[in-house]
PyMOL Python script that loads the backbone (N, CA, C, O; Angstrom):
from pymol import cmd

cmd.read_pdbstr("""\
ATOM      1  N   MET A   1      24.373 -21.297 -44.798  1.00  0.00           N
ATOM      2  CA  MET A   1      26.153 -20.668 -44.455  1.00  0.00           C
ATOM      3  C   MET A   1      26.075 -19.999 -43.594  1.00  0.00           C
ATOM      4  O   MET A   1      25.050 -19.319 -43.547  1.00  0.00           O
ATOM      5  N   THR A   2      26.942 -19.864 -42.643  1.00  0.00           N
ATOM      6  CA  THR A   2      27.395 -18.878 -41.625  1.00  0.00           C
ATOM      7  C   THR A   2      28.365 -17.775 -42.408  1.00  0.00           C
ATOM      8  O   THR A   2      29.371 -18.079 -43.049  1.00  0.00           O
ATOM      9  N   PRO A   3      27.961 -16.728 -42.259  1.00  0.00           N
ATOM     10  CA  PRO A   3      29.158 -15.440 -42.769  1.00  0.00           C
ATOM     11  C   PRO A   3      30.220 -15.719 -42.295  1.00  0.00           C
ATOM     12  O   PRO A   3      30.110 -16.552 -41.395  1.00  0.00           O
ATOM     13  N   HIS A   4      31.351 -15.355 -42.517  1.00  0.00           N
ATOM     14  CA  HIS A   4      32.475 -15.267 -42.424  1.00  0.00           C
ATOM     15  C   HIS A   4      32.920 -13.967 -41.303  1.00  0.00           C
ATOM     16  O   HIS A   4      32.821 -12.887 -41.886  1.00  0.00           O
ATOM     17  N   VAL A   5      33.342 -13.827 -39.972  1.00  0.00           N
ATOM     18  CA  VAL A   5      33.368 -13.175 -39.309  1.00  0.00           C
ATOM     19  C   VAL A   5      34.685 -12.710 -38.797  1.00  0.00           C
ATOM     20  O   VAL A   5      35.227 -13.492 -38.016  1.00  0.00           O
ATOM     21  N   GLU A   6      35.166 -11.871 -39.001  1.00  0.00           N
ATOM     22  CA  GLU A   6      37.254 -11.221 -38.978  1.00  0.00           C
ATOM     23  C   GLU A   6      37.464 -11.085 -37.420  1.00  0.00           C
ATOM     24  O   GLU A   6      36.872 -10.328 -36.650  1.00  0.00           O
ATOM     25  N   PRO A   7      38.589 -12.134 -37.109  1.00  0.00           N
ATOM     26  CA  PRO A   7      38.755 -11.911 -35.443  1.00  0.00           C
ATOM     27  C   PRO A   7      38.681 -10.641 -35.436  1.00  0.00           C
ATOM     28  O   PRO A   7      38.461  -9.992 -36.460  1.00  0.00           O
ATOM     29  N   ASN A   8      38.943  -9.862 -33.689  1.00  0.00           N
ATOM     30  CA  ASN A   8      38.621  -8.999 -33.619  1.00  0.00           C
ATOM     31  C   ASN A   8      39.954  -8.602 -32.311  1.00  0.00           C
ATOM     32  O   ASN A   8      39.734  -8.017 -31.251  1.00  0.00           O
ATOM     33  N   PHE A   9      41.011  -9.010 -32.691  1.00  0.00           N
ATOM     34  CA  PHE A   9      42.107  -9.518 -31.665  1.00  0.00           C
ATOM     35  C   PHE A   9      42.813  -7.837 -31.315  1.00  0.00           C
ATOM     36  O   PHE A   9      43.187  -7.012 -32.150  1.00  0.00           O
ATOM     37  N   SER A  10      42.822  -7.726 -29.935  1.00  0.00           N
ATOM     38  CA  SER A  10      43.446  -6.168 -29.664  1.00  0.00           C
ATOM     39  C   SER A  10      44.570  -6.063 -30.139  1.00  0.00           C
ATOM     40  O   SER A  10      45.062  -7.067 -30.655  1.00  0.00           O
ATOM     41  N   LYS A  11      45.309  -4.836 -30.112  1.00  0.00           N
ATOM     42  CA  LYS A  11      46.569  -4.417 -30.944  1.00  0.00           C
ATOM     43  C   LYS A  11      47.551  -5.475 -29.387  1.00  0.00           C
ATOM     44  O   LYS A  11      48.209  -6.413 -29.836  1.00  0.00           O
ATOM     45  N   GLU A  12      47.584  -5.397 -28.596  1.00  0.00           N
ATOM     46  CA  GLU A  12      48.304  -5.929 -27.726  1.00  0.00           C
ATOM     47  C   GLU A  12      48.324  -7.662 -28.151  1.00  0.00           C
ATOM     48  O   GLU A  12      49.306  -8.404 -28.120  1.00  0.00           O
ATOM     49  N   GLU A  13      46.929  -8.006 -28.542  1.00  0.00           N
ATOM     50  CA  GLU A  13      47.037  -9.929 -28.403  1.00  0.00           C
ATOM     51  C   GLU A  13      47.893  -9.802 -30.080  1.00  0.00           C
ATOM     52  O   GLU A  13      48.545 -10.777 -30.456  1.00  0.00           O
ATOM     53  N   GLN A  14      47.832  -8.964 -30.675  1.00  0.00           N
ATOM     54  CA  GLN A  14      48.353  -8.689 -32.417  1.00  0.00           C
ATOM     55  C   GLN A  14      49.660  -8.831 -32.095  1.00  0.00           C
ATOM     56  O   GLN A  14      50.297  -9.651 -32.757  1.00  0.00           O
ATOM     57  N   ILE A  15      50.369  -8.064 -31.000  1.00  0.00           N
ATOM     58  CA  ILE A  15      51.745  -8.041 -30.757  1.00  0.00           C
ATOM     59  C   ILE A  15      52.607  -8.805 -30.745  1.00  0.00           C
ATOM     60  O   ILE A  15      53.628  -9.128 -31.351  1.00  0.00           O
ATOM     61  N   ALA A  16      51.550  -9.234 -29.301  1.00  0.00           N
ATOM     62  CA  ALA A  16      51.983 -11.115 -28.797  1.00  0.00           C
ATOM     63  C   ALA A  16      52.185 -12.072 -29.665  1.00  0.00           C
ATOM     64  O   ALA A  16      53.021 -12.971 -29.759  1.00  0.00           O
ATOM     65  N   GLY A  17      51.061 -11.651 -30.441  1.00  0.00           N
ATOM     66  CA  GLY A  17      51.304 -13.362 -31.676  1.00  0.00           C
ATOM     67  C   GLY A  17      52.293 -12.878 -32.298  1.00  0.00           C
ATOM     68  O   GLY A  17      53.181 -13.644 -31.922  1.00  0.00           O
ATOM     69  N   LEU A  18      52.731 -12.221 -32.919  1.00  0.00           N
ATOM     70  CA  LEU A  18      53.536 -11.756 -33.746  1.00  0.00           C
ATOM     71  C   LEU A  18      54.944 -12.109 -33.235  1.00  0.00           C
ATOM     72  O   LEU A  18      55.742 -12.922 -33.704  1.00  0.00           O
ATOM     73  N   ILE A  19      55.061 -11.304 -32.161  1.00  0.00           N
ATOM     74  CA  ILE A  19      56.463 -11.775 -31.692  1.00  0.00           C
ATOM     75  C   ILE A  19      56.521 -13.298 -31.194  1.00  0.00           C
ATOM     76  O   ILE A  19      57.620 -13.851 -31.162  1.00  0.00           O
ATOM     77  N   ASP A  20      55.554 -13.878 -30.868  1.00  0.00           N
ATOM     78  CA  ASP A  20      55.428 -15.505 -30.574  1.00  0.00           C
ATOM     79  C   ASP A  20      56.227 -16.436 -32.228  1.00  0.00           C
ATOM     80  O   ASP A  20      56.932 -17.427 -32.417  1.00  0.00           O
ATOM     81  N   GLN A  21      55.587 -15.401 -33.059  1.00  0.00           N
ATOM     82  CA  GLN A  21      55.921 -15.993 -34.597  1.00  0.00           C
ATOM     83  C   GLN A  21      57.529 -15.839 -35.052  1.00  0.00           C
ATOM     84  O   GLN A  21      58.252 -16.730 -35.499  1.00  0.00           O
ATOM     85  N   ILE A  22      57.790 -14.748 -34.858  1.00  0.00           N
ATOM     86  CA  ILE A  22      59.184 -14.477 -34.674  1.00  0.00           C
ATOM     87  C   ILE A  22      60.173 -15.556 -33.577  1.00  0.00           C
ATOM     88  O   ILE A  22      61.165 -16.208 -33.906  1.00  0.00           O
ATOM     89  N   SER A  23      59.749 -15.504 -32.684  1.00  0.00           N
ATOM     90  CA  SER A  23      60.540 -16.501 -31.639  1.00  0.00           C
ATOM     91  C   SER A  23      60.536 -18.001 -31.856  1.00  0.00           C
ATOM     92  O   SER A  23      61.299 -18.857 -31.408  1.00  0.00           O
ATOM     93  N   ALA A  24      59.457 -18.107 -32.678  1.00  0.00           N
ATOM     94  CA  ALA A  24      59.420 -19.689 -32.827  1.00  0.00           C
ATOM     95  C   ALA A  24      60.461 -20.221 -34.328  1.00  0.00           C
ATOM     96  O   ALA A  24      61.030 -21.298 -34.504  1.00  0.00           O
ATOM     97  N   TYR A  25      60.406 -18.981 -35.240  1.00  0.00           N
ATOM     98  CA  TYR A  25      61.261 -19.218 -36.267  1.00  0.00           C
ATOM     99  C   TYR A  25      62.671 -19.111 -35.598  1.00  0.00           C
ATOM    100  O   TYR A  25      63.450 -20.035 -35.832  1.00  0.00           O
ATOM    101  N   ILE A  26      63.106 -18.040 -34.752  1.00  0.00           N
ATOM    102  CA  ILE A  26      64.745 -18.017 -34.285  1.00  0.00           C
ATOM    103  C   ILE A  26      64.433 -19.197 -33.484  1.00  0.00           C
ATOM    104  O   ILE A  26      65.478 -19.695 -33.902  1.00  0.00           O
ATOM    105  N   GLU A  27      64.095 -19.855 -32.931  1.00  0.00           N
ATOM    106  CA  GLU A  27      64.124 -21.007 -32.229  1.00  0.00           C
ATOM    107  C   GLU A  27      64.367 -22.259 -32.789  1.00  0.00           C
ATOM    108  O   GLU A  27      64.928 -23.212 -32.250  1.00  0.00           O
ATOM    109  N   GLN A  28      63.866 -22.181 -33.997  1.00  0.00           N
ATOM    110  CA  GLN A  28      64.319 -23.378 -34.771  1.00  0.00           C
ATOM    111  C   GLN A  28      65.625 -22.750 -35.227  1.00  0.00           C
ATOM    112  O   GLN A  28      66.673 -22.893 -34.598  1.00  0.00           O
ATOM    113  N   PHE A  29      65.534 -22.158 -36.170  1.00  0.00           N
ATOM    114  CA  PHE A  29      66.904 -21.597 -37.139  1.00  0.00           C
ATOM    115  C   PHE A  29      68.129 -21.258 -36.215  1.00  0.00           C
ATOM    116  O   PHE A  29      69.270 -21.598 -36.528  1.00  0.00           O
ATOM    117  N   HIS A  30      67.872 -20.649 -35.191  1.00  0.00           N
ATOM    118  CA  HIS A  30      69.048 -19.566 -34.293  1.00  0.00           C
ATOM    119  C   HIS A  30      69.339 -20.647 -32.930  1.00  0.00           C
ATOM    120  O   HIS A  30      70.370 -20.663 -32.258  1.00  0.00           O
ATOM    121  N   HIS A  31      68.474 -21.274 -32.794  1.00  0.00           N
ATOM    122  CA  HIS A  31      68.710 -21.749 -30.948  1.00  0.00           C
ATOM    123  C   HIS A  31      68.231 -20.829 -30.159  1.00  0.00           C
ATOM    124  O   HIS A  31      68.171 -21.189 -28.984  1.00  0.00           O
ATOM    125  N   GLY A  32      67.646 -19.126 -30.512  1.00  0.00           N
ATOM    126  CA  GLY A  32      67.541 -18.367 -29.471  1.00  0.00           C
ATOM    127  C   GLY A  32      65.872 -18.055 -29.436  1.00  0.00           C
ATOM    128  O   GLY A  32      65.066 -18.720 -30.087  1.00  0.00           O
ATOM    129  N   SER A  33      65.436 -16.710 -28.391  1.00  0.00           N
ATOM    130  CA  SER A  33      63.969 -16.851 -28.759  1.00  0.00           C
ATOM    131  C   SER A  33      63.847 -15.387 -28.052  1.00  0.00           C
ATOM    132  O   SER A  33      64.782 -14.992 -27.355  1.00  0.00           O
ATOM    133  N   VAL A  34      62.624 -14.544 -28.250  1.00  0.00           N
ATOM    134  CA  VAL A  34      62.372 -13.463 -27.889  1.00  0.00           C
ATOM    135  C   VAL A  34      61.140 -13.715 -27.450  1.00  0.00           C
ATOM    136  O   VAL A  34      60.222 -14.381 -27.929  1.00  0.00           O
ATOM    137  N   GLU A  35      61.323 -12.639 -25.764  1.00  0.00           N
ATOM    138  CA  GLU A  35      59.583 -13.289 -25.616  1.00  0.00           C
ATOM    139  C   GLU A  35      59.380 -11.672 -24.885  1.00  0.00           C
ATOM    140  O   GLU A  35      60.155 -10.862 -24.375  1.00  0.00           O
ATOM    141  N   LEU A  36      57.917 -11.715 -25.144  1.00  0.00           N
ATOM    142  CA  LEU A  36      57.166 -10.148 -24.674  1.00  0.00           C
ATOM    143  C   LEU A  36      57.346 -10.017 -23.681  1.00  0.00           C
ATOM    144  O   LEU A  36      56.900 -11.046 -23.175  1.00  0.00           O
ATOM    145  N   VAL A  37      57.858  -9.216 -22.666  1.00  0.00           N
ATOM    146  CA  VAL A  37      57.933  -8.731 -21.548  1.00  0.00           C
ATOM    147  C   VAL A  37      56.588  -7.967 -20.963  1.00  0.00           C
ATOM    148  O   VAL A  37      55.786  -8.286 -20.085  1.00  0.00           O
ATOM    149  N   ASP A  38      56.673  -7.042 -21.664  1.00  0.00           N
ATOM    150  CA  ASP A  38      55.686  -5.594 -21.315  1.00  0.00           C
ATOM    151  C   ASP A  38      55.421  -4.933 -22.783  1.00  0.00           C
ATOM    152  O   ASP A  38      56.037  -4.908 -23.848  1.00  0.00           O
ATOM    153  N   LEU A  39      54.105  -4.376 -22.260  1.00  0.00           N
ATOM    154  CA  LEU A  39      53.466  -3.297 -23.822  1.00  0.00           C
ATOM    155  C   LEU A  39      53.236  -1.979 -22.709  1.00  0.00           C
ATOM    156  O   LEU A  39      52.455  -2.027 -21.759  1.00  0.00           O
ATOM    157  N   GLU A  40      53.936  -1.030 -22.996  1.00  0.00           N
ATOM    158  CA  GLU A  40      53.489   0.470 -22.597  1.00  0.00           C
ATOM    159  C   GLU A  40      53.159   1.115 -23.844  1.00  0.00           C
ATOM    160  O   GLU A  40      54.013   1.461 -24.661  1.00  0.00           O
ATOM    161  N   GLY A  41      52.205   1.237 -23.954  1.00  0.00           N
ATOM    162  CA  GLY A  41      51.516   2.291 -25.516  1.00  0.00           C
ATOM    163  C   GLY A  41      52.116   1.668 -26.677  1.00  0.00           C
ATOM    164  O   GLY A  41      51.557   0.691 -27.175  1.00  0.00           O
ATOM    165  N   ASP A  42      53.192   2.124 -27.164  1.00  0.00           N
ATOM    166  CA  ASP A  42      53.517   2.142 -28.401  1.00  0.00           C
ATOM    167  C   ASP A  42      55.232   1.423 -28.405  1.00  0.00           C
ATOM    168  O   ASP A  42      56.011   1.238 -29.340  1.00  0.00           O
ATOM    169  N   ILE A  43      55.362   1.125 -26.799  1.00  0.00           N
ATOM    170  CA  ILE A  43      56.725   1.055 -26.272  1.00  0.00           C
ATOM    171  C   ILE A  43      56.868  -0.358 -25.834  1.00  0.00           C
ATOM    172  O   ILE A  43      56.449  -0.753 -24.746  1.00  0.00           O
ATOM    173  N   ILE A  44      57.567  -1.234 -26.850  1.00  0.00           N
ATOM    174  CA  ILE A  44      57.359  -2.874 -26.556  1.00  0.00           C
ATOM    175  C   ILE A  44      58.601  -3.549 -26.013  1.00  0.00           C
ATOM    176  O   ILE A  44      59.582  -3.624 -26.752  1.00  0.00           O
ATOM    177  N   HIS A  45      58.650  -4.086 -24.696  1.00  0.00           N
ATOM    178  CA  HIS A  45      59.738  -4.206 -24.188  1.00  0.00           C
ATOM    179  C   HIS A  45      59.994  -6.246 -24.289  1.00  0.00           C
ATOM    180  O   HIS A  45      59.153  -7.065 -23.919  1.00  0.00           O
ATOM    181  N   VAL A  46      61.111  -6.508 -24.774  1.00  0.00           N
ATOM    182  CA  VAL A  46      60.868  -7.379 -24.848  1.00  0.00           C
ATOM    183  C   VAL A  46      62.461  -8.267 -24.119  1.00  0.00           C
ATOM    184  O   VAL A  46      63.318  -7.547 -23.605  1.00  0.00           O
ATOM    185  N   ARG A  47      62.649  -9.628 -24.162  1.00  0.00           N
ATOM    186  CA  ARG A  47      64.008 -10.100 -23.795  1.00  0.00           C
ATOM    187  C   ARG A  47      64.325 -11.370 -24.925  1.00  0.00           C
ATOM    188  O   ARG A  47      63.611 -12.225 -25.448  1.00  0.00           O
ATOM    189  N   LEU A  48      65.490 -11.090 -24.994  1.00  0.00           N
ATOM    190  CA  LEU A  48      65.987 -12.468 -26.143  1.00  0.00           C
ATOM    191  C   LEU A  48      66.532 -13.206 -25.347  1.00  0.00           C
ATOM    192  O   LEU A  48      67.245 -12.735 -24.461  1.00  0.00           O
ATOM    193  N   GLY A  49      66.321 -14.537 -25.475  1.00  0.00           N
ATOM    194  CA  GLY A  49      67.373 -15.489 -24.358  1.00  0.00           C
ATOM    195  C   GLY A  49      67.340 -16.928 -25.622  1.00  0.00           C
ATOM    196  O   GLY A  49      66.917 -17.061 -26.770  1.00  0.00           O
ATOM    197  N   GLY A  50      67.962 -17.701 -24.733  1.00  0.00           N
ATOM    198  CA  GLY A  50      68.647 -18.772 -25.746  1.00  0.00           C
ATOM    199  C   GLY A  50      69.882 -18.420 -26.352  1.00  0.00           C
ATOM    200  O   GLY A  50      70.313 -17.356 -25.907  1.00  0.00           O
ATOM    201  N   ALA A  51      70.348 -18.766 -26.916  1.00  0.00           N
ATOM    202  CA  ALA A  51      71.706 -18.925 -27.858  1.00  0.00           C
ATOM    203  C   ALA A  51      71.807 -16.626 -28.466  1.00  0.00           C
ATOM    204  O   ALA A  51      72.798 -16.003 -28.847  1.00  0.00           O
ATOM    205  N   CYS A  52      70.916 -16.315 -28.346  1.00  0.00           N
ATOM    206  CA  CYS A  52      70.433 -15.072 -28.588  1.00  0.00           C
ATOM    207  C   CYS A  52      70.952 -13.609 -27.169  1.00  0.00           C
ATOM    208  O   CYS A  52      71.260 -12.418 -27.121  1.00  0.00           O
ATOM    209  N   ALA A  53      70.718 -14.936 -26.161  1.00  0.00           N
ATOM    210  CA  ALA A  53      70.922 -13.527 -25.196  1.00  0.00           C
ATOM    211  C   ALA A  53      72.115 -13.504 -25.166  1.00  0.00           C
ATOM    212  O   ALA A  53      72.385 -12.410 -24.672  1.00  0.00           O
ATOM    213  N   GLU A  54      73.535 -14.316 -25.504  1.00  0.00           N
ATOM    214  CA  GLU A  54      74.656 -14.358 -25.032  1.00  0.00           C
ATOM    215  C   GLU A  54      75.832 -13.420 -26.592  1.00  0.00           C
ATOM    216  O   GLU A  54      76.985 -12.987 -26.614  1.00  0.00           O
ATOM    217  N   CYS A  55      74.755 -13.496 -27.588  1.00  0.00           N
ATOM    218  CA  CYS A  55      75.194 -13.485 -28.998  1.00  0.00           C
ATOM    219  C   CYS A  55      75.895 -11.624 -28.895  1.00  0.00           C
ATOM    220  O   CYS A  55      75.364 -10.597 -28.472  1.00  0.00           O
ATOM    221  N   GLU A  56      76.983 -11.830 -29.371  1.00  0.00           N
ATOM    222  CA  GLU A  56      77.411 -10.596 -29.827  1.00  0.00           C
ATOM    223  C   GLU A  56      76.686  -9.510 -30.910  1.00  0.00           C
ATOM    224  O   GLU A  56      76.940  -8.309 -31.002  1.00  0.00           O
ATOM    225  N   LEU A  57      75.753 -10.253 -31.664  1.00  0.00           N
ATOM    226  CA  LEU A  57      74.672  -9.834 -32.514  1.00  0.00           C
ATOM    227  C   LEU A  57      73.757  -9.546 -32.422  1.00  0.00           C
ATOM    228  O   LEU A  57      73.063  -8.992 -33.274  1.00  0.00           O
ATOM    229  N   SER A  58      73.346  -9.986 -30.810  1.00  0.00           N
ATOM    230  CA  SER A  58      71.610  -9.600 -30.349  1.00  0.00           C
ATOM    231  C   SER A  58      71.326  -8.056 -30.492  1.00  0.00           C
ATOM    232  O   SER A  58      70.203  -7.786 -30.917  1.00  0.00           O
ATOM    233  N   THR A  59      71.896  -7.335 -30.297  1.00  0.00           N
ATOM    234  CA  THR A  59      71.667  -5.606 -30.378  1.00  0.00           C
ATOM    235  C   THR A  59      70.934  -5.361 -31.891  1.00  0.00           C
ATOM    236  O   THR A  59      69.938  -4.641 -31.965  1.00  0.00           O
ATOM    237  N   GLN A  60      71.611  -6.137 -33.300  1.00  0.00           N
ATOM    238  CA  GLN A  60      71.234  -6.337 -34.219  1.00  0.00           C
ATOM    239  C   GLN A  60      70.194  -6.706 -34.922  1.00  0.00           C
ATOM    240  O   GLN A  60      69.449  -6.247 -35.788  1.00  0.00           O
ATOM    241  N   THR A  61      70.453  -8.312 -33.897  1.00  0.00           N
ATOM    242  CA  THR A  61      68.382  -8.853 -33.976  1.00  0.00           C
ATOM    243  C   THR A  61      67.675  -8.166 -33.540  1.00  0.00           C
ATOM    244  O   THR A  61      66.848  -7.766 -34.360  1.00  0.00           O
ATOM    245  N   LEU A  62      67.550  -7.725 -32.413  1.00  0.00           N
ATOM    246  CA  LEU A  62      66.488  -6.609 -31.996  1.00  0.00           C
ATOM    247  C   LEU A  62      66.298  -5.889 -32.701  1.00  0.00           C
ATOM    248  O   LEU A  62      65.100  -5.856 -32.984  1.00  0.00           O
ATOM    249  N   GLN A  63      66.975  -5.087 -33.299  1.00  0.00           N
ATOM    250  CA  GLN A  63      66.532  -3.796 -33.917  1.00  0.00           C
ATOM    251  C   GLN A  63      65.809  -4.273 -35.203  1.00  0.00           C
ATOM    252  O   GLN A  63      64.681  -4.060 -35.649  1.00  0.00           O
ATOM    253  N   GLY A  64      66.681  -4.870 -35.560  1.00  0.00           N
ATOM    254  CA  GLY A  64      66.702  -5.451 -37.266  1.00  0.00           C
ATOM    255  C   GLY A  64      65.682  -5.825 -37.357  1.00  0.00           C
ATOM    256  O   GLY A  64      64.606  -5.303 -37.648  1.00  0.00           O
ATOM    257  N   TRP A  65      66.133  -7.215 -36.983  1.00  0.00           N
ATOM    258  CA  TRP A  65      65.167  -8.208 -37.240  1.00  0.00           C
ATOM    259  C   TRP A  65      63.660  -8.240 -36.387  1.00  0.00           C
ATOM    260  O   TRP A  65      62.619  -8.410 -37.022  1.00  0.00           O
ATOM    261  N   VAL A  66      63.649  -8.071 -34.977  1.00  0.00           N
ATOM    262  CA  VAL A  66      62.676  -8.155 -34.665  1.00  0.00           C
ATOM    263  C   VAL A  66      61.708  -6.892 -34.346  1.00  0.00           C
ATOM    264  O   VAL A  66      60.488  -6.949 -34.191  1.00  0.00           O
ATOM    265  N   GLY A  67      62.381  -5.948 -34.294  1.00  0.00           N
ATOM    266  CA  GLY A  67      62.193  -4.680 -34.514  1.00  0.00           C
ATOM    267  C   GLY A  67      61.471  -4.619 -35.750  1.00  0.00           C
ATOM    268  O   GLY A  67      60.260  -4.569 -35.966  1.00  0.00           O
ATOM    269  N   GLY A  68      62.328  -4.630 -36.413  1.00  0.00           N
ATOM    270  CA  GLY A  68      62.256  -4.303 -38.417  1.00  0.00           C
ATOM    271  C   GLY A  68      60.941  -5.200 -38.501  1.00  0.00           C
ATOM    272  O   GLY A  68      59.951  -4.653 -38.987  1.00  0.00           O
ATOM    273  N   THR A  69      60.806  -6.845 -37.973  1.00  0.00           N
ATOM    274  CA  THR A  69      59.209  -7.203 -38.258  1.00  0.00           C
ATOM    275  C   THR A  69      58.225  -6.772 -37.643  1.00  0.00           C
ATOM    276  O   THR A  69      57.319  -7.507 -38.036  1.00  0.00           O
ATOM    277  N   ILE A  70      57.758  -5.997 -36.868  1.00  0.00           N
ATOM    278  CA  ILE A  70      57.411  -5.546 -35.906  1.00  0.00           C
ATOM    279  C   ILE A  70      56.426  -4.025 -36.317  1.00  0.00           C
ATOM    280  O   ILE A  70      55.245  -3.675 -36.327  1.00  0.00           O
ATOM    281  N   ARG A  71      57.778  -3.460 -36.623  1.00  0.00           N
ATOM    282  CA  ARG A  71      57.539  -2.073 -37.134  1.00  0.00           C
ATOM    283  C   ARG A  71      56.587  -1.827 -39.015  1.00  0.00           C
ATOM    284  O   ARG A  71      55.905  -0.926 -39.504  1.00  0.00           O
ATOM    285  N   GLN A  72      57.046  -3.090 -39.469  1.00  0.00           N
ATOM    286  CA  GLN A  72      56.054  -3.575 -40.733  1.00  0.00           C
ATOM    287  C   GLN A  72      54.663  -3.295 -40.361  1.00  0.00           C
ATOM    288  O   GLN A  72      54.092  -2.449 -41.049  1.00  0.00           O
ATOM    289  N   PHE A  73      53.891  -3.942 -39.234  1.00  0.00           N
ATOM    290  CA  PHE A  73      52.837  -4.057 -39.123  1.00  0.00           C
ATOM    291  C   PHE A  73      52.301  -3.045 -38.334  1.00  0.00           C
ATOM    292  O   PHE A  73      51.134  -2.656 -38.364  1.00  0.00           O
ATOM    293  N   PHE A  74      53.658  -2.427 -37.265  1.00  0.00           N
ATOM    294  CA  PHE A  74      53.142  -1.268 -36.328  1.00  0.00           C
ATOM    295  C   PHE A  74      54.046  -0.459 -36.272  1.00  0.00           C
ATOM    296  O   PHE A  74      54.808  -0.491 -35.306  1.00  0.00           O
ATOM    297  N   PRO A  75      54.230   0.618 -37.437  1.00  0.00           N
ATOM    298  CA  PRO A  75      55.067   1.643 -37.880  1.00  0.00           C
ATOM    299  C   PRO A  75      55.064   2.561 -36.535  1.00  0.00           C
ATOM    300  O   PRO A  75      55.621   3.570 -36.969  1.00  0.00           O
ATOM    301  N   GLU A  76      54.806   2.799 -35.313  1.00  0.00           N
ATOM    302  CA  GLU A  76      54.833   3.549 -34.115  1.00  0.00           C
ATOM    303  C   GLU A  76      55.682   2.775 -33.577  1.00  0.00           C
ATOM    304  O   GLU A  76      56.632   3.350 -33.046  1.00  0.00           O
ATOM    305  N   ALA A  77      55.659   1.408 -33.522  1.00  0.00           N
ATOM    306  CA  ALA A  77      56.602   0.758 -32.377  1.00  0.00           C
ATOM    307  C   ALA A  77      58.063   1.264 -32.162  1.00  0.00           C
ATOM    308  O   ALA A  77      58.709   1.625 -33.145  1.00  0.00           O
ATOM    309  N   ILE A  78      58.558   1.299 -31.019  1.00  0.00           N
ATOM    310  CA  ILE A  78      59.528   1.101 -30.484  1.00  0.00           C
ATOM    311  C   ILE A  78      59.800   0.080 -29.579  1.00  0.00           C
ATOM    312  O   ILE A  78      59.191  -0.087 -28.522  1.00  0.00           O
ATOM    313  N   VAL A  79      60.970  -0.793 -30.112  1.00  0.00           N
ATOM    314  CA  VAL A  79      61.179  -2.053 -29.205  1.00  0.00           C
ATOM    315  C   VAL A  79      62.209  -1.618 -28.361  1.00  0.00           C
ATOM    316  O   VAL A  79      63.148  -0.900 -28.705  1.00  0.00           O
ATOM    317  N   VAL A  80      61.949  -2.196 -26.950  1.00  0.00           N
ATOM    318  CA  VAL A  80      63.505  -1.989 -26.099  1.00  0.00           C
ATOM    319  C   VAL A  80      63.727  -3.505 -25.502  1.00  0.00           C
ATOM    320  O   VAL A  80      62.937  -4.437 -25.352  1.00  0.00           O
ATOM    321  N   ALA A  81      65.029  -3.373 -25.243  1.00  0.00           N
ATOM    322  CA  ALA A  81      65.189  -4.599 -24.646  1.00  0.00           C
ATOM    323  C   ALA A  81      65.670  -4.763 -23.059  1.00  0.00           C
ATOM    324  O   ALA A  81      66.410  -3.887 -22.613  1.00  0.00           O
ATOM    325  N   VAL A  82      65.273  -5.846 -22.212  1.00  0.00           N
ATOM    326  CA  VAL A  82      65.219  -5.876 -20.889  1.00  0.00           C
ATOM    327  C   VAL A  82      66.108  -7.076 -20.344  1.00  0.00           C
ATOM    328  O   VAL A  82      66.289  -7.737 -21.367  1.00  0.00           O
ATOM    329  N   GLU A  83      66.576  -7.541 -19.605  1.00  0.00           N
ATOM    330  CA  GLU A  83      67.077  -8.092 -19.083  1.00  0.00           C
ATOM    331  C   GLU A  83      66.997  -9.067 -18.400  1.00  0.00           C
ATOM    332  O   GLU A  83      67.997  -9.507 -17.834  1.00  0.00           O
TER     333      GLU A  83
END
""", "prot")
cmd.dss("prot")
cmd.show_as("cartoon", "prot")
cmd.util.cbc("prot")
cmd.orient("prot")
């Protein structure tokens, strides 16, 4: 029997995977999306798309939902929107 080996994903890969999961939920239930644009240290640049791009609640979605979820796993993260 082969012993179980934990995957060794980089921080960047973990953040990208988390954003992909958040985006999948947003796409399914809100017809919007979130995309990782760049990662500079603890600053995560994302772009909201679809229905989220023009929504008046996009700031709350970005900081509350996207940023809040990311900070649960990476407390030092700062999420910034880009156009």
